[in-house]
C-alpha positions in Angstrom: 8.5 -12.7 4.8 9.3 -9.6 6.8 6.7 -8.4 9.3 6.9 -4.7 10.2 5.0 -3.1 13.2 4.9 0.7 13.7 4.4 2.4 17.0 4.7 5.8 18.5 2.0 7.7 16.7 -0.5 9.9 18.5 -1.8 13.4 19.0 0.6 16.4 19.3 0.2 20.1 19.0 2.0 22.1 16.3 5.7 22.5 17.1 5.8 19.4 19.2 7.7 16.2 18.6 7.1 12.5 18.2 9.3 9.5 17.7 8.0 6.6 15.6 9.4 3.1 15.8 9.2 0.2 13.4 10.1 -3.3 14.7 11.0 -5.9 12.0 10.7 -9.6 12.4 13.5 -10.5 9.9 16.6 -12.3 11.1 18.6 -10.3 8.5 17.5 -6.8 9.4 20.9 -5.2 8.6 20.5 -6.4 5.0 17.4 -4.2 4.4 17.1 -0.6 3.4 14.3 1.0 5.5 12.0 3.8 4.8 9.0 5.8 6.0 6.1 6.9 3.9 2.9 8.7 4.8 -0.5 9.2 3.5 -2.9 12.0 4.5 -6.6 11.8 4.0 -7.6 12.4 0.4 -3.9 12.4 -0.8 -1.6 10.0 -2.4 1.1 8.2 -0.4 4.3 10.2 -0.3 7.9 9.4 0.6 9.2 10.7 3.9 12.7 9.3 4.6 14.9 6.3 4.0 18.1 4.8 5.3 20.2 2.1 3.6 21.3 -1.2 5.1 24.7 0.2 6.3 23.1 3.4 7.7 25.5 5.6 5.8 23.1 6.8 3.0 20.1 8.9 4.0 17.3 10.4 1.9 14.6 12.9 3.0 11.6 14.5 1.4 12.0 18.2 1.0 8.9 18.8 3.2 10.6 17.2 6.2 14.3 17.9 5.7 15.8 19.5 8.7 12.9 18.5 11.0 12.8 14.7 10.7 15.6 12.3 11.4 15.7 8.6 10.4 17.9 6.2 12.2 18.3 2.5 12.8 19.4 0.1 15.5 20.3 -3.2 13.8 20.8 -4.9 17.1 17.2 -4.2 18.0 15.8 -4.8 14.4 14.3 -1.3 14.7 14.1 1.8 12.6 13.1 5.2 14.0 11.7 8.4 12.7 12.3 11.4 15.0 9.9 14.1 14.1 10.5 17.6 15.4 8.7 20.9 14.8 5.6 19.1 13.7 3.1 21.0 11.5 -0.6 20.3 10.9 0.3 19.2 7.3 2.4 16.4 8.8 -0.9 14.7 9.9 -1.1 11.4 8.1 -0.8 7.6 8.6 2.9 6.8 8.6 4.1 3.5 7.1 7.3 1.7 7.7 8.7 -0.1 4.7 11.7 -2.5 4.0 13.5 -3.5 0.8 16.6 -5.8 0.4 19.8 -3.8 0.4 18.8 -0.8 -1.7 16.5 2.2 -1.2 13.6 2.1 -3.5 10.3 4.0 -4.1 8.5 0.6 -4.2 9.6 -1.3 -1.1 8.8 -5.0 -0.9 7.5 -5.1 2.6 5.1 -2.7 4.4 3.8 -2.2 7.9 0.2 -1.5 8.8 0.8 2.2 9.7 0.5 4.4 12.7 -1.6 7.6 12.9 0.1 10.9 13.5 -2.3 13.9 14.2 -0.9 17.4 14.6 -3.2 20.1 15.9 -2.9 23.8 15.1 
């Protein structure tokens, strides 16, 4: 099993920045594609960003493209989500997810989530 723990969430005003981190317990972190999803109150979970195991293939939701950047440090078993120019509509619980090798909309492993609140 892969344990995922998110951190870095918090309160920020519109236009500000946050960096989320996701630490993975697996001994084979480099073999996993990693992704971020989010879920706002009263809304369905939505895809945010993903990075494949080699780090050369990236995917972003249109709503965050140009503002968010996903990256990974395989030596630290950690994936990051740098969030800039935050908007109130970015407010949500952000979830880290992992899947062997390939990016998928239904990842095998999920973290518990970290709250991001953006004030206007």
